[in-house]
C-alpha positions as CSV (number, residue, x, y, z in Angstrom):
1,X,-5.2,-9.7,-8.2
2,X,-3.9,-6.8,-10.3
3,X,-5.4,-7.9,-13.6
4,X,-8.0,-5.4,-14.8
5,X,-11.5,-6.8,-14.7
6,X,-14.4,-5.5,-16.8
7,X,-16.2,-2.7,-14.9
8,X,-19.5,-3.4,-13.3
9,X,-21.9,-1.0,-11.7
10,X,-21.4,-0.2,-8.0
11,X,-24.7,-2.0,-7.2
12,X,-23.4,-5.2,-8.6
13,X,-20.3,-5.3,-6.4
14,X,-20.6,-6.4,-2.8
15,X,-17.8,-4.2,-1.5
16,X,-18.3,-5.4,2.1
17,X,-17.7,-9.0,1.1
18,X,-14.7,-8.1,-0.9
19,X,-13.2,-6.1,2.0
20,X,-13.8,-8.9,4.4
21,X,-12.0,-11.3,2.1
22,X,-9.2,-8.8,1.7
23,X,-8.9,-8.4,5.5
24,X,-8.5,-12.1,5.9
25,X,-5.9,-12.2,3.2
26,X,-3.8,-9.3,4.5
27,X,-4.2,-10.6,8.1
28,X,-2.7,-13.9,7.2
29,X,1.0,-14.5,7.5
30,X,2.8,-11.6,9.3
31,X,2.9,-8.6,7.1
32,X,5.1,-6.7,9.6
33,X,8.0,-8.9,8.8
34,X,7.9,-7.6,5.2
35,X,6.5,-4.1,6.0
36,X,9.4,-3.0,8.1
37,X,11.8,-3.4,5.2
38,X,9.8,-0.7,3.3
39,X,10.5,2.0,6.0
40,X,12.6,4.2,3.6
41,X,9.5,4.8,1.4
42,X,7.7,6.4,4.3
43,X,10.7,8.6,5.2
44,X,11.1,9.7,1.6
45,X,7.4,10.6,1.4
46,X,7.6,12.8,4.5
47,X,10.5,14.6,3.0
48,X,8.8,15.1,-0.3
49,X,5.8,16.5,1.5
50,X,8.1,18.8,3.5
51,X,6.2,18.0,6.7
52,X,6.5,20.6,9.5
53,X,6.5,19.8,13.3
54,X,3.1,20.4,14.9
55,X,1.1,19.7,11.7
56,X,-1.6,17.0,11.9
57,X,-1.1,13.9,9.8
58,X,-3.7,11.1,9.1
59,X,-2.2,7.8,7.9
60,X,-4.8,5.7,6.1
61,X,-4.4,1.9,5.7
62,X,-1.2,2.4,7.7
63,X,-0.1,-1.2,7.9
64,X,2.5,-1.6,10.6
65,X,3.3,2.1,10.6
66,X,6.1,3.1,8.2
67,X,4.9,6.5,7.3
68,X,3.1,6.8,10.7
69,X,6.5,6.6,12.5
70,X,8.3,8.7,9.9
71,X,5.8,11.6,10.5
72,X,5.9,11.2,14.3
73,X,9.8,11.4,14.1
74,X,9.3,14.8,12.6
75,X,7.2,15.8,15.6
76,X,3.9,15.9,13.7
77,X,0.6,15.0,15.5
78,X,-0.2,11.7,13.9
79,X,-3.3,9.6,13.8
80,X,-2.8,6.1,12.4
81,X,-5.6,4.0,11.0
82,X,-6.1,0.5,9.5
83,X,-8.8,-2.2,9.3
84,X,-6.4,-4.9,10.4
85,X,-6.1,-4.5,14.2
86,X,-3.0,-6.7,14.4
87,X,-1.1,-4.2,12.3
88,X,-2.0,-1.3,14.5
89,X,-0.7,-3.3,17.5
90,X,2.6,-3.9,15.7
91,X,2.8,-0.2,14.9
92,X,2.1,0.7,18.6
93,X,4.9,-1.5,19.7
94,X,7.3,0.2,17.3
95,X,6.2,3.6,18.5
96,X,6.5,2.7,22.1
97,X,10.1,1.5,21.5
98,X,11.0,4.9,20.2
99,X,8.9,6.9,22.7
100,X,6.7,8.3,20.0
101,X,3.2,9.6,20.8
102,X,0.7,8.4,18.2
103,X,-3.1,8.1,18.2
104,X,-4.3,4.8,16.8
105,X,-7.8,4.1,15.5
106,X,-9.5,1.2,13.7
107,X,-11.0,2.6,10.5
108,X,-12.2,1.7,7.0
109,X,-10.4,3.8,4.3
110,X,-13.7,3.9,2.4
111,X,-15.7,5.3,5.4
112,X,-13.3,7.3,7.6
113,X,-14.7,8.3,11.0
114,X,-13.4,11.9,10.8
115,X,-14.9,15.2,10.0
116,X,-14.5,17.1,6.8
117,X,-11.3,19.2,6.5
118,X,-9.8,17.7,9.6
119,X,-6.1,17.1,8.8
120,X,-3.2,19.2,7.4
121,X,-1.8,16.1,5.8
122,X,-3.3,12.8,4.7
123,X,-1.0,10.0,3.7
124,X,-0.9,6.3,2.6
125,X,2.0,4.1,1.6
126,X,1.0,0.9,-0.3
127,X,-2.3,0.9,1.6
128,X,-5.2,2.8,0.2
129,X,-4.4,1.5,-3.3
130,X,-5.8,-1.9,-2.3
131,X,-9.3,-0.6,-1.4
132,X,-11.9,-2.1,-3.7
133,X,-14.1,1.0,-4.1
134,X,-11.4,3.2,-5.5
135,X,-13.5,6.3,-6.1
136,X,-14.9,6.2,-2.6
137,X,-11.5,5.9,-0.9
138,X,-10.1,8.7,-3.1
139,X,-13.1,10.9,-2.1
140,X,-12.4,10.2,1.5
141,X,-8.8,11.3,1.2
142,X,-9.9,14.5,-0.3
143,X,-12.8,15.0,2.2
144,X,-10.7,14.8,5.4
145,X,-7.8,16.9,4.1
146,X,-7.9,20.6,5.0
147,X,-8.0,23.2,2.2
148,X,-4.4,24.0,1.2
149,X,-3.4,20.7,2.9
150,X,-1.5,17.9,1.3
151,X,-2.3,14.3,0.3
152,X,0.8,12.0,0.0
153,X,0.6,8.6,-1.6
154,X,3.1,5.8,-2.4
155,X,1.7,3.2,-4.9
156,X,3.3,0.3,-6.8
157,X,3.2,0.9,-10.6
158,X,1.7,-1.7,-13.0
159,X,5.1,-2.1,-14.7
160,X,7.2,-2.6,-11.6
161,X,8.2,-5.8,-9.9
162,X,5.4,-5.9,-7.3
163,X,2.8,-4.8,-10.0
164,X,4.0,-7.7,-12.1
165,X,4.0,-10.1,-9.2
166,X,0.3,-9.3,-8.5
167,X,-0.5,-9.7,-12.2
168,X,1.2,-13.1,-12.1
169,X,-0.8,-14.2,-9.1
170,X,-3.9,-13.0,-10.8
171,X,-3.3,-15.6,-13.4
172,X,-3.6,-18.3,-10.8
173,X,-6.2,-16.8,-8.4
174,X,-9.2,-15.1,-10.0
175,X,-9.6,-11.5,-8.7
176,X,-13.0,-10.3,-7.4
177,X,-15.4,-9.7,-10.2
178,X,-15.8,-6.1,-11.1
179,X,-13.1,-4.7,-8.8
180,X,-10.6,-2.6,-10.7
181,X,-6.9,-3.2,-10.5
182,X,-5.1,-1.6,-7.5
183,X,-2.2,-0.9,-9.9
184,X,-4.3,2.0,-11.3
185,X,-3.2,4.0,-8.3
186,X,0.3,3.7,-9.6
187,X,-0.6,5.6,-12.8
188,X,-0.8,9.4,-13.4
189,X,-4.0,9.0,-15.4
190,X,-5.9,7.5,-12.4
191,X,-4.5,10.0,-9.9
192,X,-5.3,13.0,-12.2
193,X,-8.8,11.7,-12.7
194,X,-9.5,11.4,-9.0
195,X,-7.6,14.3,-7.6
196,X,-7.0,17.0,-10.2
197,X,-10.4,18.6,-9.9
198,X,-9.6,19.3,-6.2
199,X,-5.9,20.1,-6.5
200,X,-3.9,23.3,-6.8
201,X,-0.9,21.1,-7.8
202,X,0.1,17.5,-8.1
203,X,3.7,16.4,-8.0
204,X,4.9,13.0,-9.2
205,X,8.1,11.2,-8.6
206,X,8.9,7.7,-10.0
207,X,11.1,5.9,-7.5
208,X,12.4,2.4,-6.9
209,X,12.5,0.3,-3.8
210,X,15.2,-2.4,-3.8
211,X,14.3,-5.8,-2.4
212,X,17.7,-7.1,-1.1
213,X,17.6,-10.7,-0.2
214,X,20.0,-13.6,0.1
215,X,18.6,-15.4,-2.9
216,X,15.4,-15.7,-5.0
217,X,14.4,-18.7,-2.9
218,X,15.0,-16.6,0.3
219,X,12.6,-13.9,-1.1
220,X,10.0,-16.5,-2.1
221,X,10.2,-18.4,1.3
222,X,9.7,-15.2,3.3
223,X,6.9,-13.8,1.1
224,X,5.2,-17.2,1.0
225,X,5.3,-17.3,4.8
226,X,4.6,-13.7,5.8
227,X,3.1,-11.7,3.0
228,X,-0.7,-12.2,3.0
229,X,-1.5,-12.2,-0.8
230,X,1.4,-14.5,-1.6
231,X,0.7,-16.7,1.4
232,X,-2.9,-17.1,0.5
233,X,-2.2,-17.7,-3.2
234,X,0.0,-20.7,-2.4
235,X,-2.4,-21.9,0.2
236,X,-5.2,-22.0,-2.3
237,X,-3.2,-23.9,-5.0
238,X,-2.6,-27.7,-5.1
239,X,1.0,-28.9,-5.1
240,X,1.4,-28.9,-8.9
241,X,0.0,-25.4,-9.4
242,X,2.0,-24.2,-6.4
243,X,5.2,-25.4,-8.0
244,X,4.3,-23.7,-11.2
245,X,3.7,-20.4,-9.4
246,X,7.0,-20.7,-7.6
247,X,8.8,-21.3,-10.8
248,X,7.1,-18.3,-12.4
249,X,8.1,-16.1,-9.5
250,X,11.7,-17.3,-9.8
251,X,11.6,-16.2,-13.5
252,X,10.1,-12.9,-12.5
253,X,12.8,-12.3,-10.0
254,X,15.5,-13.2,-12.5
255,X,14.0,-10.7,-15.0
256,X,14.3,-7.8,-12.5
257,X,17.4,-8.8,-10.5
258,X,20.3,-6.4,-11.0
259,X,22.8,-8.0,-8.6
260,X,26.1,-9.1,-10.0
261,X,27.4,-10.3,-6.6
262,X,26.0,-12.0,-3.6
263,X,22.3,-12.2,-3.0
264,X,19.6,-10.5,-5.2
265,X,18.8,-6.8,-5.6
266,X,15.3,-6.5,-7.2
267,X,14.2,-2.9,-7.9
268,X,10.4,-2.4,-7.7
269,X,9.1,0.8,-9.2
270,X,6.6,2.9,-7.3
271,X,4.9,6.3,-7.9
272,X,5.2,8.9,-5.1
273,X,2.4,11.5,-5.3
274,X,1.9,14.7,-3.4
275,X,-1.4,16.5,-4.0
276,X,-1.7,20.1,-2.8
277,X,-5.4,20.5,-2.2
278,X,-7.1,23.7,-3.2
């Protein structure tokens, strides 16, 4: 999935078909069971952006709402969007449990149904990086952000654990032809190319999220059951290939695991980006 394919012209790529397949993949399993463990990344992003109460925030490809809830906890006026309706419903339930007022809207990150210069802040954590038409989605982030507003992103890096996991899966499941690696969003070069012409300043922080699980098998079992891309990868493989993939993931976890006691602690590097729009 994250292996870099040879570029093709936009006309040769059926982005609608790719997105429909992605929607099916991400909608399988139950991402929310994994997504909630990443809550700290949304909280950290909001602090890095120095969000102020009363500011408007648009969360794009919001998943089950980590940065959505984090911004609402800071009394921002939040609109949360995704193209998987089940995730929006999960986020709504989380917001209701905390008594948070959030606007929810089904939306495609590559064709946002909002006017130009609409929001003080535009955010996405591990979301917009998976859009197939990368230039288009980046352009949409810029378009809907107000002048002097901020764009905040959290993206897995190619070198980190999750980046390497998707590269590993890409060796078993052929990625869509012509679609570039999502891991590009976790590189300064790509972000500079897309956003620097429109930015007064871009701030980068390299961070790590620690996956803390009872064992490597515990991690594999949960991701195989609930995390769409891993769930679909195993479902597409026969028993022999599935066993090979499982063994490869065991080896990947062992390579990153830094625990010397009970359970595993697997750090996964990600890039936190704050773009100050001109």
